[in-house]
C-alpha positions as CSV (number, residue, x, y, z in Angstrom):
1,M,78.9,63.2,69.2
2,S,82.5,63.5,68.5
3,F,84.5,61.0,66.4
4,R,86.3,59.7,69.5
5,K,83.1,58.8,71.3
6,A,81.6,57.1,68.3
7,Y,84.9,55.2,67.8
8,R,84.9,54.0,71.3
9,R,81.3,53.0,71.2
10,Y,81.7,50.7,68.2
11,R,85.3,49.7,68.7
12,T,84.5,46.1,69.6
13,L,82.3,45.6,66.6
14,W,84.9,46.9,64.2
15,V,87.7,44.8,65.7
16,S,85.5,41.7,65.5
17,L,84.6,42.4,61.9
18,I,88.3,42.9,61.0
19,A,89.3,39.7,62.8
20,C,86.6,37.8,61.0
21,G,87.7,39.1,57.7
22,A,91.3,38.2,58.4
23,F,90.3,34.7,59.4
24,L,88.3,34.3,56.2
25,A,91.3,35.6,54.1
26,L,93.6,33.2,55.9
27,A,91.2,30.4,55.0
28,V,91.4,31.3,51.3
29,W,95.0,32.2,50.9
30,G,96.7,30.2,53.7
31,W,94.7,26.9,53.8
32,G,93.6,26.8,50.1
33,V,89.8,26.9,50.6
34,E,88.1,27.9,47.4
35,P,86.2,31.2,47.5
36,G,83.2,29.5,46.1
37,E,83.2,26.9,48.8
38,L,83.6,29.7,51.4
39,A,80.7,31.6,49.9
40,G,78.6,28.4,50.1
41,F,79.5,28.0,53.8
42,L,78.6,31.7,54.4
43,G,75.3,31.3,52.5
44,A,74.4,28.2,54.6
45,A,75.2,30.0,57.8
46,A,73.0,33.0,56.7
47,V,70.2,30.6,55.9
48,L,70.5,28.9,59.2
49,L,70.6,32.2,61.1
50,L,67.5,33.4,59.2
51,G,65.7,30.2,60.1
52,L,66.6,30.6,63.8
53,I,65.3,34.2,63.8
54,L,62.1,33.1,62.1
55,L,61.6,30.3,64.6
56,A,62.1,32.7,67.5
57,A,59.6,35.1,66.0
58,L,57.1,32.2,65.6
59,V,57.6,31.1,69.2
60,G,57.1,34.7,70.4
61,Y,53.9,35.1,68.3
62,V,52.5,31.8,69.7
63,L,53.3,32.9,73.3
64,F,51.7,36.3,72.6
65,K,48.5,34.6,71.3
66,L,48.4,32.2,74.2
67,R,48.6,35.1,76.7
68,R,45.8,36.9,74.9
69,W,43.7,33.7,74.8
70,R,44.2,33.1,78.5
71,E,43.1,36.7,79.4
72,K,39.7,36.3,77.6
């Protein structure tokens, strides 16, 4: 795959990541948010996202077990 095709394929992802980084930099330098406070918010968001993923996995496992139980 050429560089051009790979670039087009992930262009939206990279633009989104750059925009997110610019927004976080603006929060630190423009609005005076402390980097430690920002890290705390990012950590809390990561923990909540991980909890949501684990909850979805648990629900999927329970549904899988219910289907197998009904088939017996």
